MARKOLFI-945764 format. One record per residue (C-alpha): residue number from 1; z, x, y. Coordinates in steps of 0.02 Angstrom, whole numbers, always signed. Each point is the difference from the previous one (the first is absolute). Example, Ala and Ser with C-alpha at 12.3 -4.5 7.8 and 13.67 -1.06 7.14 Angstrom:
2
1 +390 +615 -225
2 -33 +69 +172
! end
This chain:
838
1 -1230 -790 -2223
2 -22 -30 +183
3 +111 -151 -7
4 +129 +94 -96
5 +12 +125 +128
6 +4 -118 +140
7 +144 -91 -97
8 +98 +147 -20
9 -23 +52 +183
10 +73 -175 +46
11 +155 +29 -105
12 +25 +167 +73
13 -29 -57 +165
14 +130 -138 -19
15 +116 +126 -57
16 -11 +113 +150
17 +21 -148 +123
18 +159 -48 -97
19 +64 +176 -12
20 -7 +51 +174
21 +18 -159 +102
22 +123 -118 -105
23 +171 -17 +90
24 +129 +141 -39
25 +169 -19 -35
26 +69 +138 +94
27 +190 +57 -6
28 +151 -61 +98
29 +115 +110 +102
30 +174 +24 -58
31 +133 -66 +129
32 +167 +93 +19
33 +121 -62 +137
34 -112 +1 +167
35 -133 +113 -53
36 -149 -25 -139
37 -98 +141 -85
38 -135 +41 -126
39 -93 +139 -78
40 -188 +23 -2
41 -90 +120 -114
42 -147 +83 +86
43 -120 +61 -132
44 -180 -45 +43
45 +65 -155 +74
46 +160 -86 +45
47 +107 -82 -151
48 +47 -127 +51
49 -133 -44 +127
50 +78 -159 +43
51 +184 +3 +66
52 +91 -163 +37
53 +147 +26 +110
54 +118 -115 +107
55 -15 -36 +185
56 +132 +59 +118
57 +66 +148 -108
58 -45 +180 +14
59 -90 +82 -132
60 -20 +171 -82
61 -152 +43 -99
62 +12 +159 -102
63 -166 +67 -43
64 -8 +102 -148
65 -163 +101 +16
66 -59 +74 -160
67 -151 +84 +62
68 -58 +124 +124
69 -161 +5 +117
70 -56 -77 +158
71 -25 -184 -56
72 +172 -70 -17
73 +92 +135 +109
74 +46 -135 +139
75 +45 -180 -22
76 -44 -103 +150
77 +78 -170 +51
78 -122 -39 +145
79 +94 -156 +59
80 +158 +100 +18
81 -75 +156 +76
82 +69 +99 -152
83 -86 +166 -67
84 +111 +75 -130
85 -39 +169 -74
86 +20 -8 -192
87 +9 +183 -71
88 -75 +15 -176
89 +116 -17 -147
90 +139 -60 +105
91 +98 -157 +40
92 -7 -61 +185
93 +100 -144 +76
94 -76 -99 +139
95 +123 -113 +82
96 -63 -149 +84
97 +95 -122 +118
98 +42 -180 -29
99 -169 -87 +1
100 -50 -191 +33
101 -106 -87 -132
102 -173 +55 -30
103 -125 +121 -87
104 +18 +185 +53
105 -148 +109 -78
106 +21 +171 -37
107 -123 +135 -45
108 -29 +190 -44
109 -48 +113 +154
110 -187 -1 -63
111 +10 -184 -13
112 -56 -12 -180
113 +164 -53 -82
114 +71 -159 +53
115 +160 -98 -19
116 +86 -151 +73
117 +179 -44 +42
118 +31 -181 +8
119 +148 -60 +95
120 +59 -174 -40
121 +145 -114 +66
122 +70 -47 +178
123 +83 +116 +112
124 +21 +7 +179
125 -71 +169 +33
126 -147 +65 +108
127 -136 +122 -69
128 +26 +175 +80
129 -80 +159 -25
130 +101 +105 -109
131 +41 +185 +24
132 -34 +126 -139
133 +29 +185 -4
134 -159 +79 +41
135 -57 +136 -107
136 -162 +100 +3
137 -50 +86 -163
138 +38 +183 +28
139 -141 +131 -31
140 +74 +65 -161
141 -28 -179 -77
142 -157 -13 +72
143 -66 +172 -64
144 +62 -37 -170
145 -106 -151 -11
146 -147 +99 +59
147 +31 +139 -125
148 +8 -124 -140
149 -162 -87 +57
150 -82 +179 +3
151 +47 +51 -176
152 -55 -171 -62
153 -162 +24 +88
154 -33 +177 -56
155 +35 -52 -184
156 -116 -144 +16
157 -136 +92 +78
158 +7 +153 -124
159 -23 -127 -151
160 -117 -126 +87
161 -129 +128 +71
162 -69 +58 -171
163 -10 -180 -62
164 -93 -58 +144
165 -111 +153 -10
166 -36 -45 -177
167 -24 -183 +24
168 -120 +33 +158
169 -112 +127 -79
170 +2 -92 -166
171 -91 -149 +84
172 -127 +123 +82
173 -30 +109 -156
174 +51 -108 -142
175 +17 +79 -162
176 -41 +179 +76
177 +183 +35 -5
178 +74 +65 -154
179 +82 -140 -115
180 +173 +55 +14
181 -13 -8 +186
182 -57 -172 +4
183 +137 -45 -130
184 +111 -143 +71
185 +147 +71 -84
186 -4 +146 +123
187 -3 -114 +151
188 +143 -100 -74
189 +104 +153 -18
190 -36 +62 +183
191 +29 -178 +83
192 +154 -45 -95
193 +120 +110 +91
194 -83 -71 +165
195 +36 -171 -58
196 +179 +42 -47
197 +52 +125 +126
198 -112 -25 +149
199 +9 -190 -9
200 +177 -16 -64
201 +67 -59 +160
202 -145 -113 +31
203 +15 -83 -165
204 +204 -14 +1
205 -20 -80 +170
206 -142 -106 -46
207 +65 -77 -157
208 +175 -30 +80
209 -84 -89 +147
210 -98 -108 -119
211 +166 -40 -102
212 +93 -39 +169
213 -141 -117 +20
214 -47 +86 +170
215 -154 +101 -32
216 -66 +126 +114
217 -131 +126 +17
218 +77 +111 -144
219 -13 -155 -118
220 -184 -1 +36
221 -31 +176 -37
222 +121 -6 -157
223 -97 -145 -75
224 -176 +66 +38
225 +38 +179 -63
226 +99 -48 -151
227 -142 -119 -50
228 -127 +138 +16
229 +111 +133 -93
230 +38 -121 -142
231 -186 -53 -17
232 -57 +185 -3
233 +148 +40 -125
234 -74 -146 -112
235 -185 +66 +24
236 +68 +176 -45
237 +106 -39 -149
238 -86 -156 -82
239 -174 -14 +79
240 -56 -104 -139
241 +103 -139 +64
242 -111 -17 +150
243 -184 -59 +22
244 -129 +127 -13
245 -44 +17 +184
246 +185 -10 +61
247 +79 +159 -66
248 +7 +107 +161
249 +167 +70 +45
250 +55 -4 +191
251 +130 +143 -10
252 -78 +74 +142
253 +16 -153 +102
254 +197 -14 -39
255 +15 +177 +58
256 -92 -2 +163
257 +79 -165 +45
258 +184 +51 -27
259 -29 +175 +77
260 -81 -73 +161
261 +140 -137 +6
262 +131 +147 +8
263 -109 +89 +123
264 -9 -149 +116
265 +195 -11 -15
266 +12 +195 +44
267 -99 -30 +152
268 +78 -159 +43
269 +178 +78 -9
270 -50 +140 +119
271 -73 -125 +118
272 +135 -129 +6
273 +121 +128 +73
274 -88 -12 +165
275 +13 -183 +18
276 +195 -10 -3
277 +31 +164 +90
278 +80 -83 +141
279 +168 -38 -86
280 +2 +173 -77
281 -26 +81 +178
282 +141 -113 +70
283 +113 +39 -148
284 -28 +191 +16
285 +73 -21 +179
286 +163 -15 -81
287 +101 +170 -11
288 +108 +32 -136
289 +135 +84 +111
290 +67 -2 +173
291 +104 +130 +108
292 +174 -70 +39
293 +94 +69 +160
294 +199 -25 +49
295 +56 -79 +157
296 +65 +162 +42
297 -170 +84 -12
298 -74 -148 +107
299 +122 +23 +141
300 -2 +186 +11
301 -193 +25 -9
302 +2 +106 -164
303 -112 -134 -81
304 -146 +78 +76
305 +35 +161 -100
306 -125 +36 -143
307 +155 +28 -117
308 +92 -165 +59
309 +19 -154 -120
310 +22 -38 -172
311 -152 -52 -123
312 +47 -162 -85
313 -93 -116 -106
314 -78 -174 +87
315 +122 -113 -117
316 +141 +79 +98
317 -63 -44 +166
318 +85 -153 +77
319 -16 -94 +150
320 +91 +91 +141
321 -28 +175 -89
322 -45 +150 +120
323 -153 +93 -48
324 -107 +139 +69
325 -184 -7 +7
326 -79 +175 +33
327 -170 +12 +72
328 -145 -23 -129
329 +112 -107 -114
330 -10 -185 -45
331 +136 -116 +60
332 +80 -52 -152
333 +57 -172 +52
334 +11 -117 +148
335 +111 +50 +137
336 +49 +39 +179
337 -18 +150 +105
338 +153 +83 +43
339 -47 +171 +70
340 -170 +84 +31
341 -162 -35 +73
342 -169 +7 -120
343 -183 -61 -22
344 -1 -114 -160
345 -156 -27 -102
346 +14 -189 -49
347 -187 -26 -58
348 +62 -25 -182
349 +98 -152 +65
350 -98 -70 +135
351 -171 +77 -18
352 +8 +71 +181
353 -63 +170 -15
354 +78 +70 +168
355 +181 +53 -19
356 +132 -62 +115
357 +137 +66 +86
358 +185 -48 -70
359 +165 +35 +85
360 +177 -42 -3
361 +35 -183 -32
362 -177 -32 -79
363 -29 -64 -171
364 -59 +103 -141
365 -119 -69 -148
366 +33 +69 -171
367 -162 +83 -70
368 -55 +58 +182
369 -22 +188 +29
370 +100 +99 +153
371 -125 +123 +61
372 +70 +133 +111
373 +183 -13 +17
374 +161 -44 -93
375 +84 -166 +17
376 +175 -63 -44
377 +10 -174 -51
378 +118 -145 -60
379 -65 -99 -153
380 -24 -188 +42
381 -75 -46 -167
382 -26 +51 -176
383 -94 -49 -166
384 -81 -162 +14
385 +44 -36 +185
386 -98 +132 +61
387 -163 -29 +95
388 -92 +109 -121
389 +72 -100 -165
390 -44 -167 +95
391 -182 +63 +28
392 -22 +48 -183
393 +76 -152 -55
394 -112 -105 +106
395 -168 +105 -46
396 +46 -30 -182
397 +30 -176 +9
398 -161 -32 +90
399 -98 +113 -124
400 +75 -115 -132
401 -52 -154 +82
402 -157 -87 -48
403 -143 -39 +137
404 -63 -189 -13
405 -164 +73 -44
406 +59 +72 -166
407 +32 -182 -58
408 -178 -32 -70
409 -5 +174 -90
410 +168 -23 -76
411 -63 -171 -74
412 -161 +70 -72
413 +105 +155 -63
414 +124 -108 -101
415 -144 -97 -93
416 -119 +151 +6
417 +36 +92 -167
418 +7 -154 -108
419 -163 -56 +72
420 -81 +171 -31
421 +69 -16 -185
422 -94 -170 -17
423 -154 +82 +85
424 +6 +136 -132
425 +14 -120 -138
426 -142 -114 +48
427 -109 +145 +41
428 +30 +64 -178
429 -41 -166 -62
430 -150 -14 +96
431 -79 +159 -57
432 +55 -28 -179
433 -82 -169 -1
434 -159 +24 +109
435 -31 +192 +24
436 -124 +113 -76
437 +27 +107 -155
438 +123 +83 -22
439 +96 -142 +73
440 +173 +67 -49
441 -31 +166 +88
442 -57 -93 +157
443 +147 -117 -9
444 +131 +128 -21
445 -78 +114 +135
446 -4 -145 +130
447 +174 -67 -34
448 +78 +171 +2
449 -101 +26 +162
450 +70 -157 +88
451 +183 +45 -48
452 -20 +181 +75
453 -98 -39 +167
454 +120 -132 +54
455 +130 +73 +131
456 +152 -123 +37
457 +72 +151 +86
458 -129 -12 +139
459 +54 -177 +27
460 +179 +44 -3
461 -16 +156 +112
462 -122 -63 +127
463 +133 -64 +126
464 +159 +93 -33
465 -79 +166 +25
466 -65 -39 +155
467 +163 -89 +65
468 +109 +151 -56
469 -119 +117 +98
470 -7 -106 +153
471 +186 -30 +18
472 +24 +191 -11
473 -124 +36 +131
474 +86 -130 +118
475 +177 +98 -38
476 -74 +159 +43
477 -62 -61 +164
478 +174 -83 +41
479 -57 -172 -56
480 +123 -69 -127
481 -98 -155 -84
482 +135 -124 -80
483 -126 -68 -128
484 -180 +0 -65
485 -13 -163 +55
486 +15 +54 +187
487 -117 +141 -31
488 -128 -114 -59
489 +27 -131 +136
490 -1 +109 +150
491 -184 +22 +18
492 -4 -184 +41
493 +107 +16 +153
494 -92 -78 +147
495 +139 -20 +120
496 +142 +127 +34
497 +153 -65 +106
498 +108 +131 +77
499 +184 -8 +60
500 +10 +94 +170
501 +161 +95 +20
502 +8 +149 -120
503 -163 -40 -83
504 -132 +16 +144
505 +117 +77 +127
506 +131 +134 -22
507 +136 -130 -2
508 +109 +107 +123
509 -14 -112 +161
510 +134 -55 +110
511 +55 -188 -24
512 -22 -79 +169
513 +51 -185 -42
514 +41 -114 -143
515 -48 -181 +37
516 +16 -135 -122
517 -24 +108 -147
518 -149 +94 +87
519 +28 +186 +28
520 -101 +97 +135
521 -18 +199 -8
522 -68 +103 +135
523 -70 +170 -19
524 -31 -9 -183
525 -154 +115 -38
526 -118 -41 -150
527 -9 +131 -132
528 -137 +128 +26
529 -87 -51 -165
530 -1 -195 +35
531 -154 -2 +112
532 -101 +104 -126
533 +65 -99 -151
534 -47 -177 +68
535 -164 +72 +48
536 -21 +43 -188
537 +51 -173 -49
538 -127 -85 +118
539 -137 +129 -67
540 +41 -90 -164
541 -36 -163 +70
542 +186 -51 +5
543 +88 -129 +125
544 +151 +81 +86
545 +145 -109 +69
546 +169 +51 +80
547 +160 -106 -18
548 +125 +45 +141
549 +159 -79 +75
550 -47 +77 +168
551 -74 -93 +149
552 -181 -38 -3
553 -34 +134 +129
554 +101 +137 -81
555 -83 -44 -175
556 -168 -13 +72
557 +10 +179 +75
558 +52 +75 -169
559 -134 -97 -83
560 -136 +59 +113
561 +57 +187 -8
562 -8 -5 -195
563 -154 -100 -8
564 +72 -155 -88
565 -107 -151 +4
566 +127 -144 +26
567 +181 +6 +34
568 +128 -136 -29
569 +130 +16 +130
570 +195 -57 +31
571 +30 -26 -196
572 +159 -23 -60
573 +62 +117 -141
574 +18 -154 -117
575 -183 -55 +42
576 -94 +141 -61
577 -21 -64 -180
578 -49 -168 +74
579 -131 +82 +98
580 -74 +96 -156
581 -11 -165 -95
582 -93 -75 +151
583 -128 +142 -1
584 -30 -11 -184
585 -35 -190 +17
586 -134 +33 +131
587 -77 +144 -89
588 -4 -114 -161
589 -94 -125 +109
590 -105 +122 +68
591 -52 +61 -183
592 -21 -184 -52
593 -120 -35 +138
594 -99 +150 -26
595 +4 -8 -193
596 +57 +181 +1
597 +144 +61 -115
598 -18 +179 +66
599 +138 +79 +125
600 +112 -158 +3
601 +155 +85 -34
602 +120 +27 +142
603 +118 +158 +8
604 +160 +20 +98
605 +60 +170 +54
606 +188 +17 +54
607 +136 +122 -3
608 +171 -114 +40
609 +113 -109 -83
610 -66 -152 +101
611 -180 +44 -83
612 +61 -23 -178
613 -43 -191 +0
614 -173 +33 +75
615 -42 +133 -120
616 +49 -102 -148
617 -109 -152 +72
618 -155 +110 +24
619 -122 +20 -142
620 +35 +184 +18
621 +154 +75 +94
622 -12 +171 +71
623 +176 +82 +38
624 +18 +165 +105
625 +95 +131 -98
626 +88 +37 +167
627 +71 -176 +1
628 +143 -88 -102
629 +22 -4 -184
630 +4 -200 +10
631 -175 +21 +77
632 -72 +107 -131
633 +73 -104 -144
634 -87 -162 +64
635 -164 +101 +14
636 -160 +23 -122
637 -39 +166 +71
638 +116 +135 +95
639 -73 +119 +125
640 +107 +155 -13
641 -44 +85 +163
642 +2 -157 +113
643 -182 +37 +50
644 -98 -166 +23
645 -153 +103 -71
646 +65 -36 -173
647 -52 -167 +14
648 -187 +39 +2
649 +29 +137 -135
650 +83 -141 -109
651 -151 -99 +29
652 -119 +138 -38
653 +91 +47 -159
654 +9 -173 -60
655 -193 -12 +19
656 -30 +173 -86
657 +117 -51 -138
658 -87 -173 -43
659 -167 +93 +12
660 +66 +119 -133
661 +71 -147 -106
662 -153 -103 +20
663 -107 +154 -61
664 +118 +19 -154
665 -1 -179 -42
666 -195 -1 +14
667 -30 +140 -115
668 +134 -56 -121
669 -78 -170 -19
670 -179 +68 +14
671 +41 +139 -125
672 +66 -125 -132
673 -125 -134 +16
674 -153 +106 -9
675 +77 +122 -125
676 +43 -149 -111
677 -183 -85 +20
678 -71 +176 -53
679 +120 +33 -147
680 -27 -167 -80
681 -188 +39 -11
682 -49 -159 +99
683 -133 +111 +92
684 -73 +63 -167
685 -125 -130 -30
686 -73 +27 +167
687 +22 +183 +34
688 +43 +79 -167
689 +165 +66 +72
690 +148 +32 -109
691 +157 +84 +56
692 +64 +143 -88
693 +189 -4 -43
694 +21 +178 +62
695 -87 -45 +176
696 +111 -149 +8
697 +142 +102 -36
698 -39 +128 +142
699 -33 -149 +122
700 +166 -84 -38
701 +102 +178 +7
702 -74 +39 +171
703 +15 -185 +73
704 +183 +4 +34
705 -23 +181 +67
706 -113 -61 +119
707 +107 -126 +74
708 +136 +134 +19
709 -111 +117 +87
710 -58 -148 +115
711 +181 -47 +38
712 +33 +179 +48
713 -140 -15 +130
714 +121 -93 +109
715 +108 +145 +23
716 -144 +77 +114
717 -23 -164 +99
718 +26 +16 +188
719 +107 -135 +55
720 +16 +72 +187
721 -122 -59 +131
722 -132 +116 +64
723 +86 +22 +154
724 +192 +25 -33
725 +75 +51 +158
726 +1 -115 +158
727 -143 +88 +83
728 -125 -61 +128
729 -114 -38 -136
730 +129 -106 -81
731 +28 -90 +164
732 -182 -39 +1
733 +27 -125 -137
734 +108 -107 +129
735 -104 -108 +111
736 +13 +36 +178
737 +98 -120 +112
738 +64 -94 -158
739 +128 -121 +50
740 +102 -75 -140
741 +9 -190 -18
742 +183 -52 +31
743 +92 -148 -82
744 +169 -48 +48
745 +124 -52 -135
746 +124 -120 +63
747 +185 +21 -14
748 +32 -169 -65
749 +48 -29 -189
750 -127 +60 -137
751 -98 -63 -72
752 +6 -191 +40
753 -6 +13 +193
754 -108 +149 +15
755 -161 -7 +104
756 -133 +124 +59
757 -60 +39 +161
758 -105 +158 +65
759 +38 +103 +148
760 -117 +107 +85
761 +72 +135 +96
762 -142 +4 +131
763 -11 -197 +23
764 +124 -132 +46
765 -80 -137 -89
766 +30 -21 -192
767 -136 +34 -131
768 +3 -157 -101
769 -102 +88 -138
770 +168 +65 -55
771 +60 -166 -40
772 -80 +21 -168
773 +51 +152 -74
774 -165 -9 -111
775 -82 +61 +155
776 +110 +152 +44
777 -51 +74 -161
778 -182 +18 +28
779 -65 +142 +91
780 +19 -10 +186
781 -159 +38 +83
782 -8 +183 +77
783 -5 -3 +181
784 -175 +56 +58
785 +28 +116 +153
786 -153 -65 +95
787 -27 -81 +180
788 -161 -73 -49
789 +28 -164 -87
790 -192 -19 -27
791 -4 +162 -111
792 -97 -10 -154
793 +113 -17 -156
794 -67 +110 -148
795 +57 -91 -162
796 -57 +122 -130
797 +122 +147 -29
798 -92 +151 +52
799 +93 +110 -128
800 -8 -90 -161
801 -135 -132 +44
802 +116 -146 -42
803 -23 -160 +86
804 +156 -41 +117
805 +55 -137 +119
806 +53 +2 +181
807 +175 -10 -60
808 -17 +170 -79
809 +60 +167 +85
810 -113 +46 +148
811 -41 +146 +110
812 -113 -4 +153
813 -134 +140 +9
814 -150 +13 +110
815 -1 -178 +74
816 +33 -75 -187
817 +145 -58 -89
818 -7 +63 -185
819 +115 -90 -136
820 +63 +85 -153
821 +65 -59 -162
822 +148 +125 -13
823 +106 +122 +106
824 -74 +146 -93
825 -185 -46 +43
826 +56 -29 +192
827 +87 +184 -4
828 -153 +67 -69
829 -115 -78 +126
830 +117 +64 +141
831 -16 +180 -46
832 -184 -2 +28
833 -91 -158 +52
834 -166 +72 +35
835 -18 +45 -181
836 +16 -184 -59
837 -83 -91 +142
838 -186 -36 -41
! end
């Protein structure tokens, strides 16, 4: 019989591979005039799951969602930045722009149900991120789902607990129970409602997913529990058909697994609300009404009276409408102050906790809170044109995008369920062929356990949950991240290039001269936070460079005050992108020589129109929220407050998010690999271990919950430095007497005739080290303030014990020159040298 079993298994294996991996035909869109359209049923999967569309023609996909629940409540087109909400039992249209030829995958919000939009043909169009209406599932919708899950769980628990109790004590006490208690018909009567009611949605979605050839977690649970239920029913109705030792029933397993899966879904639904609450919080900032005032009320001052004005709906507000915002109320939309003076809490937009004073002529941003006095304003933007709407759209688009690290998990997830089916099939075959008696019992138990313990959810959710949480945290801190790729990449930033005017400085200086495209400013003070922000970057081991159109002496002075390592002076506005490319080349060479792939990305921080090409050229572009729209559209990250400390915060956020993602991915892979190995019984010959299907169900249910809980830990992460204000302690991070290296960018044509020379503001001779830009990216040896050239150099960092070179940061103490691996160690030593000197 062994060869018969193996032959049957081979046939079934070929059928599984053909069914799930053979090419699908898909469906073609209907073209009418200048548009095309198609309808997709959402019912445990997408039907059709493959859509053929024409390039260059706008497309409308109508999703007819014939189910409820969390899984398919969103459809995400990651390449297009679209996250569309699909209400249950309704049709929802998603409008896509004209697309170039290519494949555009889409998936449900939990990344378990997948589809593909295949665009063919030739068209002269560029891929652009589409705008979609951002909708956050309201509390009623989520509460209704939680209530339904609670009801299913209670029913499941009430009917399953007695059966589990009987089965457990039956194994312990054997026939001591009365015969009617041990009767399998009683277990069948109790568990059938669990199978039919508690597990209804699981079975419906699971079988539909199999029919759509896109199996996911529900498909595995459905096949496993259905097999156990049908075998138990057969053993109850016609036990004589089965071998003598294989007539045990598994009704308790069916009940426990389905009830635990519903419990896991309930816990997950509650926990998932936290990862996406950033958009919900932003959406709640939009009021439903506003108070309109007349021109007469504005002119005679009566607008200040509590009874003045008329309450109107927000859809009646237009650009130019005059509004009153009482103290303690939310600004309804973007505008300009016409009358009044008040403090405004802008923390919900910028992340800055301190209120700012706003008066006549100042801009107001919708969603901010007027604190202590009424203001009269003129509306300048409404609807999608407001800052708040653009932030919501940007955050939503970023959360819908995919981080590159997710690619491996997606590839594994797409083949995961069919592979698990194959593993279960061959596990059944192996135990039936080679296992001990009763072989059929062992074969069925291990196969069902394999199906139940596998969790594709864990693989699918590992990255999206952390990305959603991370981007939301950034938004709450005034850091708008344009994509998941930017969030992932920021941790590898090793060099940050700053524009000077308006970025490091206030940008409020007097223009002294304009000579050959070079502008010279005087009395342009640096921002109060710039020095501390750059010190934070240095503490993270990041090189800092400043681009400036100023003369060398002026640029060097600003760079020294801010603590910048290197300044490239006399750069024409059109030359910024060129210099970014040159820096990238040198960083690439350095990483090649050192065989290092860490910290090799170059970031650019700017705020003006002339910074846009440089922001686009940089590996990551940071735009100041106080700057121009063009700069922000060219950037990967927007800092809403204009505080340079946001760059270091972004890097910390990236590192924390990627740590969280790696933890989730590690857990998902380890859980599934170890779980499947134990479930198949591979360890049984050595240890005698076999996993109960009930234990497998509990582990599977809690696995995805664990990922959600871990992703929610990001909400408590600190992305600020330990010293946030520009205090003396912060200043200690900047080496004393630190002179920036100055490089002159010629005013000749770029790039062909560009050459480099360095300019030392304290020497008349040229430092030819600067002829090779590779050199200026290296750490400049810190000047050791010593009059004793014969002083002993200590090349072991007294703080951390690391071996360093004479090029490292240095500090003279008690006749010796100590060298340090980082600014942090240097600052720690300075606080109490005696403590660290042996």
